[in-house]
N, C-alpha and C positions, 0 to 999 in steps of 0.2 A: 503493498500500501503505500501511495505516493504522501513525503510528510511535508511538511511545510516547507521544510529546508528545500529541500525538490524542487519547489515551485520557485522558490528565491534565486535559486541557479538556474532556471531556467530561463526565468527572466532578464537575468543579471541584474539585477534589482539596484548595485554600485553603481550602473552604467547611465542613471539616473543624474549624476552630477555633471554629464555634458551637456543635455540639453534647459536640466532646471533654473540655473545661473543668468540663463541670456534671457530666457523668459521673464526672471527676476527682475531682468537689468531693463528689458522693456518694460517693465510693471513702472520700474523707480523711472523711467525719463516721461511715462503719460504723467506721472504724480506731478512731476518738476513742470513739466508743459502746463497742463490744467492750472496750477496753483499763479504760473504766472500770465498765464492766457483763460481767466475762469469764464466759463460758460453756465447759461441759469440752471438751477437745480443738478449740476455735477460740480463736486467740489477732490476730486481727486483719491484716491486709489486708499483704500481703511485697510486693516488686518483683516477683514471678510474675504475681500478682492484677494487678498497674498493668500490666503487659506485657500479659495476654490481655485483661481490659477496653480499650487501646487499640486494640492489634487487631480488635475484635470490634468496636467502634464505627465504625474506619474501615473496614470489610468492611459492615456495616449503612448506613454512610451510601454507600459505592460503589453498592451494592445498589438502596436508592432513589433515586438521581439517575440511573441506569441504567437502570432500573424508567421513572423520569418521563420519560426522556427518549425511550424508544421507544413509551409509550402515548400520550405527546403528539407525536409529529411529524409528523404532517398538519396541527395546529393549529400548530405552529409555523412549518411552510413557508408556512403562508398571512401570519404577523404579522410586519411588517417589524422588528420588533426580534430576533425571534430564528431568522428564514430560515435567517442564516449559521452555525447548529449545525450540528455534526460528522456526524449523523444526516442530517441534510435535505441539506448539499449532498456527502453519500457518502466527506466523508474517512474515516469511520469505518463500516463495512457495518454491517448489520444483524444480521448473522450473528455478528460480531466483539462488537458489545454484548450479546447473547443470552448468549453464551459466557463474558463477565466478569458479568452479573448471575447466573451459573448460579455459576462460581469466587468469588464473593463471598458467596453465602448458604451455599456449602461451607465456608470460611473462618468467618462468621458462627458456621454448627455448632457447628465444628470447638473454636471456642473457646471455646462454651457449656458441649460437653464437659467441655473440661478445669477448665475455673471449677469447674464441678459435682463433678468426679471428686475436683480436689486439695484443695476446701472441706467433703467430702460432703453437698452439699444439692444435690438436685434443681431449685429454682429456674431456674437456666438454661437448661437442655434443657427447663424445660415452659412460658416463656416465648419460646421461641425458634418457634410457629406462631406466635400472639400477635404479635411481633414482625415477623414477614413478612407478615402482613396487612397491617398499618398499613404497612410500607414502600411495598411492592408498592400495596396499594390506596389510597392518599390520592389517587392522580393521576388516578382518577377524579372522586373526590369534587367538584370544582371544576362537572361538568357537571348538577350536580343541588341541590347546598345553598352558601349564603353560608357555611357552616361551613368550609367548607373549610379558610380560613387554622390555625382552630385545631386543625383534625383533624392538618394539618402540624406544627406545633406538638407534638400529641400524641406524634408520630416522634421527635421530640427529649428533650421531657419523662419521658419512659418511662426516659431512661437513668440517670438517679440513683438511682430504685428499683432499677433492672436491675442496677445497681452496687451498690448496696447490699444486697441479699439473693446476690449472688451469691459473696459473699464467706461467706455461713453468718451473718452478721447477722440478728435478728429482724424481723418487721414494724413499723416504727415509724410514725408519725404524721410526724415529721421528713423525709425524702427523699420523702415522698407532699407537704410543701408546696413545695416544692421542685423536685418536676418540674409541677407545676400553675404554679409561675410562670415554668418556661421554657414551658411550654406557652402562657401566654399571652404573653410576652416573644416568643418568636417570632409565635403568631400575629398580634400588633401589626403587627411588621416588614417581616407578611407583606402584612397588608395594606398597607404604603407601601411597596413593591418593586411591587404591583400597579397601583398610581396610574401607573405610565407606559403602561398596557393599558388605559384606562381603557375608553377608544370604540370599541377592536378588541375589546374585553369585552361591550362591550355589540350590537355588531353581530353576533357569534354565540353570543349567549345563552351566555355563562362566566358562572361564578356566584361574582363576586368584589363585597366589599362595596364600592369605590368607583362599579363599574359601577351597584350598588342606591343607595347615598347619593350618588354624586357626590366629588368633590375633598374638601371641606370636613366631608361626614360622614365620610369614610372617615376623613381625617386625628385627626377627633375619637372612633373607633372606635378606631381605634391608639390614642390619648391613654388614653386609658380600660383599655384592653387594659394599658399598660405599667405605667398606677396599679395594678393589681391585681396586677401581678408582682411589683413594690417590695415590698409591703405582705408576699406570701407568700416571699420572700425573708426578710424580717425576721422572719417567723414560723416558717423555718426553722430560723433560731439561737436563736430564745428558747424553740423546741419541743425545740434539741437541745441547750438548755443552753449555749451557748456565752458567758462571758460580755466575752470581750476587745474592746474599743474598737474593734480593728481591725477583726475583720468587719463590724460595726455602718456602721463608717465606708467601709467595701468599699460598702455597698450603697448606703448615699447618693451616695457619688463614681458609682456606675452611675444613680442615680438624674438626679443631673446631666447624663451623657452621654447618656441618656436624652432627658431636657429638650433638651439644643442641636442633636440628630439632630429632634428633631420640628420646630423653631426653622430648622432648615435647608432639610428639606422645606415648611413654610409660605413662607418668601421663595421659592425658585424649585425648579419637578422635575426642574431640571434638577439638582439634590443629593440627586435619590434613588439614586443609584449610590454617591457616596462615605458617603452616611445609611443605603446598607444595610447594606456589607461594612465600612468603617473603623469606626464609630460600633460595631455591633455586636461586629464581633470583639473590637476592644477591649474592649468590658465583659466579654464572654465570660473574656478573660486575666485583665481586673484581680481579676471576684468570683473565680478559680481562686484567684491570688495571695492577697487579704483572705483567701478561708476559709484555705488553708492558713496564714496568718499565726495568724486567730482561732485552731486549733484548735491552734498550739502555743504560746498563750501565751494559752488559759485552761487554768484548774485542774482 
C-alpha cells in the first residue's frame, strides 16, 4: 500500500521551490503597484491572497508532476535513470495517481474561484482552463518538438502574471517580463537536466536540445536562455519602477549563481543533479528575498 512518503516522492514536493517564489514575487509587485496606483475597491494583496496563491501553486505543480509521471510512465520504465520511479515500480498505483491529479485540479479550481470572488476579478477562473492545458499537455511536447523545454518553462512562467491578475491589478508589462524571464530560466535548466538522458533520448526519438545538438550545443543554448532570463528580470524591475539597489543587486547575484551552475556542469555531467536542484532552488529563493527587499525600500 502506498504511503504518504511515496506520494510526496512521486510529486517531488521539494521542487515547489522553483515556481512558488516567482509567483509570490509577482504578488509583491502587484501589491506595490496597487498601493501607488490605487483603484476603487482594490487595496492590494493581503495574507488571504498569499495563502490562496500558495495553495494554487502547490496544486498546479502537483497536477503537472502527476500528469507527467502518468503520461511518461512507459518511457520512464525504459530509462535506467527513471525506472525506479514510483509509478514504474508500482509503489504508487496508477489509480491513486489519477485520483491525486483530479484532487489537485479541484483544489486549483477552488483556489482560483476564491481569488476571483474576494478580489472581484474573473481572471483566475478564466485562466484555469489554459493553465490545465499547459500543465497536462507539456508532457506530450517532447515527442514532437525541441521547444518542449520552454513550453515547460511557460507552465512556471505564467505564475507571476497569474498572481498579479488574481489580486485585481490591471494588466501591466512588468509581470509579463518576469514571466518570460522565468520561462527562459526554466527552459535553460531543463536543457541542462536533459543532458543526463542525451543518448537515451536519441535512441528513443525524444525531442530534447542535447539529443539534437549534443552536450556542448545544449549547454550553449542553455547559457543563452539564462542570459535572456537575466535581462528580462532586470526589465521587470525597471518596468515596475523599482529604484532600490536591493532588487537589481539580487538579479546580479542570481546571474552569478547561474554562472556557477554552468561552470559546474561544464566540468562534469555528474554535477547536473546538484546544479539542477541546489543552484536553481537557491536562485529562486534569493530572487524572492531581494524582490521583497527592493519593494520594501523603493519609494
